[in-house]
VOVEXVO-987184 format. One record per residue (C-alpha): residue number from 0; residue in one letter; chain; x, y, z. Coordinates in nm, 4 decimals. Each point is the difference from the previous one (the first is absolute). Layout:
+-----+---+---+----------+----------+----------+
!   k ! r ! c !        x !        y !        z !
+-----+---+---+----------+----------+----------+
! NUM ! A ! A !        X !        Y !        Z !
...
+-----+---+---+----------+----------+----------+
END
This chain:
+-----+---+---+----------+----------+----------+
!   k ! r ! c !        x !        y !        z !
+-----+---+---+----------+----------+----------+
!   0 ! M ! A !  27.7046 !  -0.1375 !  17.7595 !
!   1 ! L ! A !  -0.0309 !   0.2042 !   0.3169 !
!   2 ! M ! A !  -0.2618 !  -0.1346 !   0.2401 !
!   3 ! F ! A !  -0.1471 !   0.1428 !   0.3159 !
!   4 ! T ! A !  -0.2165 !  -0.1860 !   0.2496 !
!   5 ! N ! A !  -0.1662 !   0.0205 !   0.3389 !
!   6 ! R ! A !   0.0405 !  -0.3759 !   0.0450 !
!   7 ! V ! A !   0.2386 !  -0.1173 !   0.2699 !
!   8 ! M ! A !   0.3166 !  -0.0901 !  -0.1882 !
!   9 ! V ! A !   0.2307 !  -0.2900 !   0.0845 !
!  10 ! N ! A !   0.3509 !  -0.0879 !  -0.1096 !
!  11 ! S ! A !  -0.0371 !  -0.1877 !  -0.3295 !
!  12 ! P ! A !   0.1507 !   0.0319 !  -0.3502 !
!  13 ! N ! A !  -0.3355 !  -0.0606 !  -0.1719 !
!  14 ! E ! A !  -0.3657 !   0.1006 !   0.0242 !
!  15 ! A ! A !  -0.0233 !  -0.1623 !   0.3442 !
!  16 ! A ! A !   0.1666 !   0.3178 !   0.1285 !
!  17 ! F ! A !  -0.3459 !   0.1587 !  -0.0204 !
!  18 ! G ! A !  -0.2020 !  -0.1668 !   0.2774 !
!  19 ! T ! A !  -0.3740 !  -0.0404 !   0.0543 !
!  20 ! S ! A !  -0.0139 !   0.1936 !   0.3280 !
!  21 ! F ! A !  -0.0114 !   0.3782 !   0.0435 !
!  22 ! R ! A !  -0.0119 !   0.2634 !   0.2719 !
!  23 ! Q ! A !  -0.3480 !   0.1458 !   0.0289 !
!  24 ! G ! A !  -0.0117 !   0.3783 !  -0.0101 !
!  25 ! S ! A !   0.3758 !   0.0288 !  -0.0491 !
!  26 ! A ! A !   0.1752 !   0.2253 !  -0.2500 !
!  27 ! Q ! A !   0.3001 !  -0.2349 !  -0.0107 !
!  28 ! L ! A !   0.1109 !  -0.0859 !  -0.3525 !
!  29 ! G ! A !   0.2252 !  -0.2651 !  -0.1442 !
!  30 ! M ! A !   0.1903 !   0.0496 !  -0.3250 !
!  31 ! A ! A !   0.1880 !  -0.2344 !  -0.2323 !
!  32 ! T ! A !   0.1209 !  -0.0420 !  -0.3560 !
!  33 ! V ! A !  -0.1577 !  -0.2911 !  -0.1867 !
!  34 ! S ! A !   0.1410 !  -0.1610 !  -0.3129 !
!  35 ! G ! A !  -0.0410 !  -0.3215 !  -0.1951 !
!  36 ! S ! A !  -0.3046 !  -0.1538 !  -0.1637 !
!  37 ! N ! A !  -0.2952 !  -0.2091 !   0.1026 !
!  38 ! K ! A !   0.1577 !  -0.3011 !  -0.1748 !
!  39 ! K ! A !   0.3340 !   0.0142 !   0.1792 !
!  40 ! G ! A !  -0.1278 !   0.1444 !   0.3255 !
!  41 ! W ! A !   0.0388 !   0.3447 !   0.1453 !
!  42 ! A ! A !   0.3206 !   0.1322 !   0.1537 !
!  43 ! V ! A !  -0.0444 !   0.2461 !   0.2860 !
!  44 ! S ! A !   0.2995 !   0.2167 !   0.0876 !
!  45 ! A ! A !   0.0874 !   0.3143 !   0.1980 !
!  46 ! A ! A !  -0.2940 !  -0.0685 !   0.2286 !
!  47 ! D ! A !  -0.0692 !   0.2346 !   0.2894 !
!  48 ! S ! A !  -0.2863 !  -0.1036 !   0.2262 !
!  49 ! N ! A !  -0.0282 !   0.3430 !   0.1627 !
!  50 ! V ! A !   0.1204 !   0.2491 !  -0.2567 !
!  51 ! G ! A !   0.0541 !   0.3613 !   0.1022 !
!  52 ! D ! A !  -0.1189 !   0.2944 !  -0.2060 !
!  53 ! D ! A !   0.3488 !   0.1007 !  -0.1145 !
!  54 ! K ! A !   0.0852 !  -0.3482 !  -0.1262 !
!  55 ! A ! A !  -0.3361 !  -0.0352 !  -0.1727 !
!  56 ! L ! A !   0.0444 !   0.3350 !  -0.1740 !
!  57 ! N ! A !   0.3528 !  -0.0953 !  -0.1065 !
!  58 ! A ! A !  -0.1525 !  -0.3011 !  -0.1762 !
!  59 ! L ! A !  -0.2951 !   0.1873 !  -0.1515 !
!  60 ! V ! A !   0.1633 !   0.3178 !  -0.1288 !
!  61 ! P ! A !   0.2244 !  -0.1733 !  -0.2608 !
!  62 ! L ! A !  -0.3085 !  -0.1639 !  -0.1532 !
!  63 ! F ! A !  -0.1615 !   0.3390 !  -0.0492 !
!  64 ! K ! A !   0.3265 !   0.1215 !  -0.1530 !
!  65 ! G ! A !   0.0159 !  -0.3018 !  -0.2326 !
!  66 ! N ! A !  -0.0911 !  -0.0343 !  -0.3668 !
!  67 ! K ! A !  -0.3367 !  -0.1741 !   0.0472 !
!  68 ! R ! A !  -0.3352 !   0.1250 !   0.1137 !
!  69 ! V ! A !  -0.0925 !  -0.1351 !   0.3445 !
!  70 ! L ! A !  -0.3028 !  -0.2149 !   0.0814 !
!  71 ! V ! A !  -0.0945 !  -0.0605 !   0.3639 !
!  72 ! Y ! A !  -0.2150 !  -0.3120 !   0.0370 !
!  73 ! I ! A !  -0.2187 !  -0.1052 !   0.2948 !
!  74 ! H ! A !  -0.1371 !  -0.3518 !  -0.0478 !
!  75 ! G ! A !  -0.3394 !  -0.1398 !   0.0910 !
!  76 ! N ! A !  -0.1475 !  -0.2898 !   0.1965 !
!  77 ! N ! A !   0.1932 !  -0.3231 !   0.0671 !
!  78 ! N ! A !   0.3299 !   0.0941 !  -0.1585 !
!  79 ! T ! A !   0.3007 !  -0.1732 !   0.1493 !
!  80 ! P ! A !   0.3300 !   0.1873 !  -0.0184 !
!  81 ! A ! A !   0.1012 !  -0.2236 !  -0.2920 !
!  82 ! K ! A !  -0.3224 !   0.0836 !  -0.1856 !
!  83 ! C ! A !   0.0593 !   0.3695 !   0.0660 !
!  84 ! F ! A !   0.3520 !  -0.0314 !  -0.1428 !
!  85 ! K ! A !  -0.1329 !  -0.1862 !  -0.3034 !
!  86 ! R ! A !  -0.2624 !   0.2670 !  -0.0711 !
!  87 ! C ! A !   0.2508 !   0.2831 !   0.0375 !
!  88 ! D ! A !   0.2436 !  -0.1813 !  -0.2286 !
!  89 ! A ! A !  -0.2742 !  -0.0490 !  -0.2599 !
!  90 ! L ! A !  -0.0930 !   0.3684 !   0.0123 !
!  91 ! Q ! A !   0.3632 !   0.0974 !  -0.0553 !
!  92 ! A ! A !   0.0288 !  -0.2359 !  -0.2969 !
!  93 ! L ! A !  -0.3296 !   0.1013 !  -0.1617 !
!  94 ! Y ! A !   0.0205 !   0.3747 !   0.0428 !
!  95 ! G ! A !   0.3698 !   0.0872 !   0.0302 !
!  96 ! V ! A !  -0.0350 !   0.1803 !   0.3317 !
!  97 ! E ! A !   0.1944 !  -0.0149 !   0.3268 !
!  98 ! V ! A !  -0.2306 !  -0.1699 !   0.2504 !
!  99 ! I ! A !   0.0097 !   0.0588 !   0.3741 !
! 100 ! G ! A !  -0.2193 !  -0.2524 !   0.1795 !
! 101 ! F ! A !  -0.1729 !   0.0020 !   0.3363 !
! 102 ! S ! A !  -0.0744 !  -0.3415 !   0.1532 !
! 103 ! W ! A !  -0.2585 !  -0.0135 !   0.2779 !
! 104 ! P ! A !  -0.1504 !  -0.2957 !   0.1954 !
! 105 ! S ! A !  -0.2866 !  -0.0736 !  -0.2376 !
! 106 ! E ! A !  -0.0126 !  -0.3802 !   0.0351 !
! 107 ! G ! A !  -0.2402 !   0.0294 !   0.2914 !
! 108 ! Y ! A !   0.2137 !  -0.1190 !   0.2894 !
! 109 ! S ! A !  -0.0302 !   0.1539 !   0.3441 !
! 110 ! A ! A !   0.2497 !   0.2654 !   0.1055 !
! 111 ! D ! A !   0.2239 !  -0.2640 !   0.1592 !
! 112 ! G ! A !   0.0105 !  -0.1946 !  -0.3268 !
! 113 ! T ! A !  -0.2231 !  -0.2874 !   0.1073 !
! 114 ! T ! A !  -0.3116 !  -0.1279 !  -0.1736 !
! 115 ! V ! A !  -0.3185 !   0.1654 !   0.1238 !
! 116 ! P ! A !  -0.2914 !  -0.2096 !   0.1307 !
! 117 ! G ! A !  -0.2339 !  -0.1128 !  -0.2733 !
! 118 ! V ! A !   0.2649 !  -0.0153 !  -0.2733 !
! 119 ! L ! A !   0.0732 !  -0.3506 !  -0.1225 !
! 120 ! P ! A !   0.3613 !  -0.1220 !  -0.0054 !
! 121 ! T ! A !  -0.0526 !  -0.1045 !  -0.3628 !
! 122 ! E ! A !  -0.0233 !   0.3620 !  -0.1176 !
! 123 ! V ! A !   0.2686 !   0.0936 !  -0.2533 !
! 124 ! D ! A !   0.2038 !   0.3168 !   0.0413 !
! 125 ! G ! A !   0.0552 !   0.2252 !  -0.2975 !
! 126 ! D ! A !  -0.3103 !  -0.0481 !  -0.2166 !
! 127 ! E ! A !  -0.1587 !   0.3431 !  -0.0341 !
! 128 ! N ! A !  -0.2871 !  -0.1532 !  -0.1980 !
! 129 ! E ! A !  -0.1004 !  -0.2655 !   0.2543 !
! 130 ! L ! A !  -0.2779 !   0.2125 !   0.1492 !
! 131 ! A ! A !  -0.1925 !  -0.0475 !  -0.3263 !
! 132 ! A ! A !  -0.1124 !  -0.3369 !   0.1412 !
! 133 ! V ! A !  -0.2480 !   0.1983 !   0.2109 !
! 134 ! K ! A !  -0.2991 !   0.0274 !  -0.2314 !
! 135 ! S ! A !  -0.3604 !   0.1062 !   0.0192 !
! 136 ! G ! A !  -0.1864 !  -0.2926 !   0.1512 !
! 137 ! S ! A !   0.3053 !  -0.1285 !   0.1857 !
! 138 ! D ! A !  -0.0621 !  -0.1082 !   0.3567 !
! 139 ! P ! A !   0.2003 !   0.2514 !   0.2082 !
! 140 ! A ! A !   0.0050 !  -0.2464 !   0.2895 !
! 141 ! E ! A !   0.1500 !  -0.2788 !  -0.2102 !
! 142 ! G ! A !   0.3592 !  -0.0813 !   0.1001 !
! 143 ! P ! A !   0.2110 !   0.0930 !  -0.3051 !
! 144 ! I ! A !  -0.2172 !   0.3026 !  -0.0847 !
! 145 ! R ! A !  -0.0010 !   0.1277 !   0.3583 !
! 146 ! S ! A !   0.3754 !  -0.0512 !   0.0113 !
! 147 ! K ! A !   0.0601 !   0.2217 !  -0.3028 !
! 148 ! I ! A !  -0.2325 !   0.2682 !   0.1357 !
! 149 ! N ! A !   0.1726 !  -0.0024 !   0.3402 !
! 150 ! R ! A !   0.3380 !   0.0239 !  -0.1646 !
! 151 ! Y ! A !  -0.1057 !   0.2943 !  -0.2167 !
! 152 ! H ! A !  -0.1477 !   0.1797 !   0.3010 !
! 153 ! Q ! A !   0.3236 !  -0.0475 !   0.1945 !
! 154 ! A ! A !   0.2019 !   0.1409 !  -0.2910 !
! 155 ! T ! A !  -0.2305 !   0.3022 !  -0.0005 !
! 156 ! L ! A !   0.0561 !   0.0427 !   0.3737 !
! 157 ! N ! A !   0.3768 !  -0.0315 !  -0.0461 !
! 158 ! G ! A !  -0.0127 !   0.2901 !  -0.2436 !
! 159 ! K ! A !  -0.1824 !   0.2135 !   0.2556 !
! 160 ! H ! A !   0.2709 !  -0.0759 !   0.2548 !
! 161 ! S ! A !   0.2850 !   0.0662 !  -0.2447 !
! 162 ! G ! A !  -0.0841 !   0.3568 !  -0.0945 !
! 163 ! E ! A !   0.2756 !   0.1734 !   0.1956 !
! 164 ! A ! A !   0.2672 !  -0.1929 !  -0.1894 !
! 165 ! L ! A !  -0.1513 !   0.0823 !  -0.3392 !
! 166 ! A ! A !  -0.0413 !   0.3656 !   0.0965 !
! 167 ! R ! A !   0.3684 !   0.0167 !   0.0905 !
! 168 ! F ! A !   0.0925 !  -0.1696 !  -0.3281 !
! 169 ! L ! A !  -0.2044 !   0.2568 !  -0.1929 !
! 170 ! R ! A !   0.1689 !   0.2856 !   0.1861 !
! 171 ! L ! A !   0.3420 !  -0.1447 !  -0.0876 !
! 172 ! L ! A !  -0.1002 !  -0.0307 !  -0.3661 !
! 173 ! A ! A !  -0.1141 !   0.3609 !  -0.0167 !
! 174 ! T ! A !   0.3177 !   0.1209 !   0.1715 !
! 175 ! A ! A !   0.2244 !  -0.1986 !  -0.2353 !
! 176 ! R ! A !  -0.1868 !   0.1191 !  -0.3087 !
! 177 ! L ! A !   0.0147 !   0.3640 !   0.1050 !
! 178 ! Y ! A !   0.3668 !  -0.0215 !   0.0935 !
! 179 ! A ! A !   0.1055 !  -0.1766 !  -0.3200 !
! 180 ! N ! A !  -0.2193 !   0.2194 !  -0.2197 !
! 181 ! G ! A !   0.0458 !  -0.2606 !  -0.2704 !
! 182 ! Q ! A !  -0.2278 !  -0.2764 !  -0.1210 !
! 183 ! P ! A !  -0.3727 !   0.0250 !   0.0719 !
! 184 ! F ! A !  -0.1846 !  -0.2948 !   0.1479 !
! 185 ! T ! A !  -0.3352 !  -0.1704 !  -0.0231 !
! 186 ! L ! A !  -0.1566 !  -0.1464 !   0.3139 !
! 187 ! A ! A !  -0.2002 !  -0.3147 !  -0.0808 !
! 188 ! A ! A !  -0.2103 !  -0.1958 !   0.2497 !
! 189 ! H ! A !  -0.1650 !  -0.3266 !  -0.1036 !
! 190 ! S ! A !  -0.3132 !  -0.1575 !   0.1438 !
! 191 ! L ! A !   0.0064 !  -0.0059 !   0.3824 !
! 192 ! G ! A !   0.3108 !   0.2171 !  -0.0171 !
! 193 ! A ! A !  -0.2304 !   0.2858 !  -0.1014 !
! 194 ! Q ! A !  -0.1991 !  -0.0461 !   0.3200 !
! 195 ! Y ! A !   0.3270 !  -0.0060 !   0.1938 !
! 196 ! L ! A !   0.0879 !   0.3320 !  -0.1635 !
! 197 ! E ! A !  -0.3429 !   0.1400 !   0.0869 !
! 198 ! Y ! A !   0.0502 !  -0.0789 !   0.3701 !
! 199 ! T ! A !   0.3402 !   0.1665 !  -0.0072 !
! 200 ! L ! A !  -0.1018 !   0.3321 !  -0.1538 !
! 201 ! D ! A !  -0.1283 !   0.1393 !   0.3297 !
! 202 ! L ! A !   0.3344 !  -0.0567 !   0.1735 !
! 203 ! S ! A !   0.2620 !   0.2696 !   0.0424 !
! 204 ! G ! A !   0.1405 !   0.1264 !  -0.3286 !
! 205 ! A ! A !  -0.1417 !  -0.2816 !  -0.2123 !
! 206 ! S ! A !  -0.2375 !   0.1940 !  -0.2243 !
! 207 ! E ! A !   0.2573 !   0.2755 !  -0.0438 !
! 208 ! S ! A !   0.2654 !  -0.2576 !  -0.0913 !
! 209 ! V ! A !  -0.2026 !  -0.1715 !  -0.2720 !
! 210 ! S ! A !  -0.0354 !   0.3412 !  -0.1623 !
! 211 ! A ! A !   0.3678 !  -0.0326 !  -0.0951 !
! 212 ! A ! A !  -0.1020 !  -0.2748 !  -0.2448 !
! 213 ! Q ! A !  -0.0478 !   0.0911 !  -0.3641 !
! 214 ! N ! A !  -0.2740 !  -0.2598 !  -0.0427 !
! 215 ! I ! A !  -0.1986 !  -0.2041 !   0.2510 !
! 216 ! L ! A !  -0.1556 !  -0.3205 !  -0.1305 !
! 217 ! L ! A !  -0.2491 !  -0.2169 !   0.1885 !
! 218 ! L ! A !  -0.0037 !  -0.3353 !  -0.1781 !
! 219 ! A ! A !  -0.3126 !  -0.2145 !   0.0520 !
! 220 ! P ! A !  -0.0448 !   0.1698 !   0.3389 !
! 221 ! C ! A !  -0.1557 !  -0.2192 !   0.2692 !
! 222 ! V ! A !  -0.1787 !   0.2834 !   0.1772 !
! 223 ! R ! A !  -0.3674 !   0.0838 !   0.0209 !
! 224 ! S ! A !  -0.1194 !   0.1978 !  -0.2987 !
! 225 ! S ! A !  -0.2467 !   0.1903 !   0.2146 !
! 226 ! G ! A !   0.1516 !   0.3268 !   0.1170 !
! 227 ! H ! A !   0.3322 !  -0.0568 !  -0.1752 !
! 228 ! K ! A !   0.0189 !   0.3562 !  -0.1275 !
! 229 ! N ! A !   0.0409 !   0.1248 !   0.3572 !
! 230 ! W ! A !   0.3305 !  -0.1744 !   0.0652 !
! 231 ! L ! A !   0.1239 !   0.0227 !  -0.3586 !
! 232 ! G ! A !  -0.0361 !   0.3751 !   0.0408 !
! 233 ! K ! A !   0.2755 !  -0.0097 !   0.2640 !
! 234 ! M ! A !   0.2539 !  -0.0835 !  -0.2721 !
! 235 ! R ! A !   0.1165 !   0.2648 !  -0.2449 !
! 236 ! P ! A !   0.2819 !  -0.1297 !  -0.2210 !
! 237 ! K ! A !   0.1997 !   0.2296 !  -0.2235 !
! 238 ! G ! A !  -0.1429 !  -0.1746 !  -0.3044 !
! 239 ! Q ! A !  -0.3017 !  -0.2303 !   0.0055 !
! 240 ! L ! A !  -0.1939 !  -0.2268 !   0.2356 !
! 241 ! F ! A !  -0.1237 !  -0.3253 !  -0.1544 !
! 242 ! V ! A !  -0.2410 !  -0.2760 !   0.1017 !
! 243 ! T ! A !  -0.0278 !  -0.3173 !  -0.2085 !
! 244 ! F ! A !  -0.3032 !  -0.2263 !   0.0129 !
! 245 ! N ! A !  -0.1285 !  -0.3231 !  -0.1529 !
! 246 ! H ! A !  -0.3675 !  -0.0882 !   0.0393 !
! 247 ! G ! A !   0.0920 !  -0.3687 !  -0.0173 !
! 248 ! D ! A !   0.2723 !   0.0005 !   0.2677 !
! 249 ! S ! A !  -0.0772 !  -0.3234 !   0.1875 !
! 250 ! V ! A !   0.2402 !   0.0732 !   0.2867 !
! 251 ! L ! A !  -0.1658 !   0.3309 !   0.0820 !
! 252 ! A ! A !  -0.3464 !  -0.1523 !  -0.0383 !
! 253 ! A ! A !   0.1062 !  -0.2553 !   0.2614 !
! 254 ! A ! A !   0.1351 !   0.2752 !   0.2260 !
! 255 ! S ! A !  -0.3397 !   0.1718 !  -0.0110 !
! 256 ! I ! A !  -0.1662 !  -0.3242 !   0.1087 !
! 257 ! A ! A !   0.2596 !  -0.0516 !   0.2735 !
! 258 ! D ! A !  -0.0748 !   0.3510 !   0.1251 !
! 259 ! N ! A !  -0.3666 !  -0.0911 !   0.0509 !
! 260 ! S ! A !  -0.1077 !   0.1245 !  -0.3434 !
! 261 ! S ! A !   0.0796 !   0.3581 !   0.0984 !
! 262 ! G ! A !  -0.0283 !   0.1195 !  -0.3587 !
! 263 ! P ! A !   0.2307 !  -0.0162 !  -0.3011 !
! 264 ! K ! A !   0.3709 !   0.0559 !   0.0258 !
! 265 ! L ! A !   0.1499 !   0.2987 !  -0.1777 !
! 266 ! G ! A !   0.1967 !  -0.2361 !  -0.2238 !
! 267 ! T ! A !  -0.3187 !  -0.1552 !  -0.1390 !
! 268 ! D ! A !  -0.2343 !   0.2985 !  -0.0195 !
! 269 ! P ! A !   0.0773 !   0.3612 !   0.0940 !
! 270 ! T ! A !  -0.3759 !   0.0727 !  -0.0412 !
! 271 ! T ! A !  -0.1104 !   0.3485 !  -0.1050 !
! 272 ! D ! A !   0.1130 !   0.1796 !   0.3168 !
! 273 ! L ! A !   0.3414 !   0.0875 !  -0.1402 !
! 274 ! L ! A !   0.2789 !   0.2369 !   0.0969 !
! 275 ! R ! A !  -0.0457 !   0.2695 !  -0.2614 !
! 276 ! V ! A !   0.3244 !   0.1953 !  -0.0083 !
! 277 ! P ! A !   0.2206 !   0.0789 !  -0.3017 !
! 278 ! Y ! A !   0.2830 !  -0.2354 !   0.1004 !
! 279 ! M ! A !  -0.2250 !  -0.3053 !   0.0600 !
! 280 ! R ! A !  -0.0359 !  -0.2902 !  -0.2428 !
! 281 ! Y ! A !  -0.1988 !  -0.3233 !   0.0296 !
! 282 ! I ! A !   0.1107 !  -0.2777 !  -0.2360 !
! 283 ! S ! A !  -0.2255 !  -0.2921 !  -0.0885 !
! 284 ! C ! A !   0.1976 !  -0.3163 !  -0.0708 !
! 285 ! T ! A !  -0.3145 !  -0.2143 !  -0.0310 !
! 286 ! N ! A !   0.0048 !  -0.0457 !  -0.3774 !
! 287 ! A ! A !   0.3738 !  -0.0535 !  -0.0245 !
! 288 ! A ! A !   0.0485 !  -0.2629 !   0.2728 !
! 289 ! K ! A !   0.1019 !  -0.3240 !  -0.1722 !
! 290 ! D ! A !  -0.1030 !  -0.1863 !   0.3138 !
! 291 ! V ! A !  -0.3526 !   0.1220 !   0.0727 !
! 292 ! G ! A !   0.0460 !  -0.0163 !   0.3766 !
! 293 ! G ! A !   0.3401 !   0.1655 !  -0.0241 !
! 294 ! H ! A !   0.1515 !   0.1698 !   0.3023 !
! 295 ! G ! A !   0.3606 !   0.0492 !  -0.1164 !
! 296 ! Y ! A !  -0.0726 !   0.1159 !  -0.3543 !
! 297 ! F ! A !   0.2694 !   0.2710 !   0.0103 !
! 298 ! V ! A !   0.2864 !  -0.2498 !   0.0002 !
! 299 ! K ! A !  -0.1176 !  -0.2720 !  -0.2397 !
! 300 ! D ! A !   0.2287 !  -0.1187 !  -0.2797 !
! 301 ! N ! A !  -0.2941 !  -0.0128 !  -0.2409 !
! 302 ! M ! A !  -0.1491 !   0.3412 !   0.0665 !
! 303 ! S ! A !  -0.1107 !   0.2108 !  -0.2931 !
! 304 ! K ! A !   0.2282 !   0.2580 !  -0.1583 !
! 305 ! A ! A !  -0.2297 !   0.2749 !   0.1231 !
! 306 ! M ! A !   0.0198 !  -0.1198 !   0.3610 !
! 307 ! R ! A !   0.3761 !  -0.0347 !  -0.0122 !
! 308 ! R ! A !   0.0342 !   0.3476 !  -0.1512 !
! 309 ! V ! A !  -0.2259 !   0.1700 !   0.2550 !
! 310 ! F ! A !   0.1405 !  -0.1791 !   0.3042 !
! 311 ! G ! A !   0.3496 !   0.0658 !  -0.1302 !
! 312 ! R ! A !  -0.0713 !   0.3701 !  -0.0087 !
! 313 ! I ! A !  -0.1601 !   0.0097 !   0.3436 !
! 314 ! F ! A !   0.2663 !  -0.2143 !   0.1687 !
! 315 ! G ! A !   0.2589 !   0.2189 !  -0.1694 !
! 316 ! S ! A !  -0.1451 !   0.3179 !   0.1556 !
! 317 ! D ! A !  -0.1414 !   0.1287 !  -0.3290 !
! 318 ! P ! A !  -0.3606 !   0.0998 !  -0.0790 !
! 319 ! D ! A !  -0.2161 !  -0.2794 !  -0.1382 !
! 320 ! M ! A !  -0.0748 !   0.2148 !  -0.3054 !
! 321 ! N ! A !   0.2241 !   0.2486 !  -0.1749 !
! 322 ! P ! A !  -0.1271 !   0.3343 !  -0.1327 !
! 323 ! G ! A !  -0.1793 !  -0.0480 !  -0.3306 !
! 324 ! E ! A !  -0.0704 !  -0.3714 !   0.0482 !
! 325 ! I ! A !  -0.3560 !  -0.1293 !  -0.0063 !
! 326 ! D ! A !  -0.1498 !  -0.2823 !   0.2043 !
! 327 ! R ! A !  -0.0175 !  -0.2474 !  -0.2870 !
! 328 ! D ! A !   0.3690 !   0.0430 !  -0.0794 !
! 329 ! V ! A !   0.1021 !  -0.0770 !   0.3575 !
! 330 ! Y ! A !  -0.2683 !  -0.2190 !   0.1574 !
! 331 ! G ! A !  -0.1632 !  -0.1411 !  -0.3117 !
! 332 ! M ! A !  -0.3441 !   0.1487 !   0.0561 !
! 333 ! K ! A !  -0.1677 !   0.3241 !   0.1004 !
! 334 ! G ! A !  -0.0204 !   0.0895 !   0.3683 !
! 335 ! D ! A !  -0.2647 !   0.1963 !   0.1845 !
! 336 ! E ! A !  -0.0776 !   0.3466 !  -0.1293 !
! 337 ! D ! A !   0.1366 !   0.1707 !   0.3109 !
! 338 ! G ! A !   0.3349 !  -0.1775 !  -0.0415 !
! 339 ! L ! A !  -0.0131 !  -0.1451 !   0.3513 !
! 340 ! T ! A !  -0.0310 !  -0.3687 !  -0.0934 !
! 341 ! K ! A !   0.1881 !  -0.1804 !  -0.2763 !
! 342 ! Y ! A !  -0.0666 !  -0.3505 !  -0.1326 !
! 343 ! F ! A !   0.2360 !  -0.2522 !  -0.1505 !
! 344 ! N ! A !  -0.1380 !  -0.1626 !  -0.3121 !
! 345 ! A ! A !  -0.0249 !  -0.3772 !  -0.0217 !
! 346 ! P ! A !   0.3300 !  -0.1446 !  -0.1292 !
+-----+---+---+----------+----------+----------+
END
């Protein structure tokens, strides 16, 4: 798998090559090939801690000329490099696509890679669901709860300071896709990765670059629902723009609390103030989530046939519904009359 990162890279044959520190406001990118499995460990090869545009394009273009559709994946909160690799590997196995991953410093360390004040040393790296411990009624001043909130806030800040690198990555993707004129790609951003993408869209060439994607998919997006149509409107993929949501998502409920109860996150409730354009689709995963508080429902082994079919189509740069199909045949139940929102049936 081809991986890009704005983390400071070090000389290592495994995931330790991707460090915890990063250069704030820098467009510098690292690139490496990752192979192996989570059981045997990950092998990192051909690493370049400061890759030039020509070398990056030489690595990207063959993937767009390959025999698989391309999926570009931006992970969410508290994903270590190893967890990013594991998720990308799972997406490849489940959906038969060629995954290009982007690893960013989401574990909530400071820019120099050290633990920020107010974060306990007992915190575990790599658990994207840990924020769910922050619940309504929790004491925000209590040590472990405050620690998780501080860590999440630092990860959010790291995304804001990493935008130039992601914008450059998006420009490289668009250039490679246009040059190869081969496989289409879907751009998928999960959880806090969607907020990271939002910050980046105002930077040079970013919104134009994402328009090279066939589909754009915001998975359980950890962004405020209020006003979301304004920044979603900056993205115009060739195919469709998707937002998935789950009313019971416990991680996003916790994020809302951590953000001073600033309203629901888009990944729990898009509300009624929707982006009403022909290429937009909201997908409710509430009924289909085997784990009620699910946050990673798109990559579960036990997901319903309908979910696997729909996500397979979207990740594979196809429409979610083919001409002549009806909602019940694809999602399992009828969607809204205007066709904007679809609902998975209970498995």
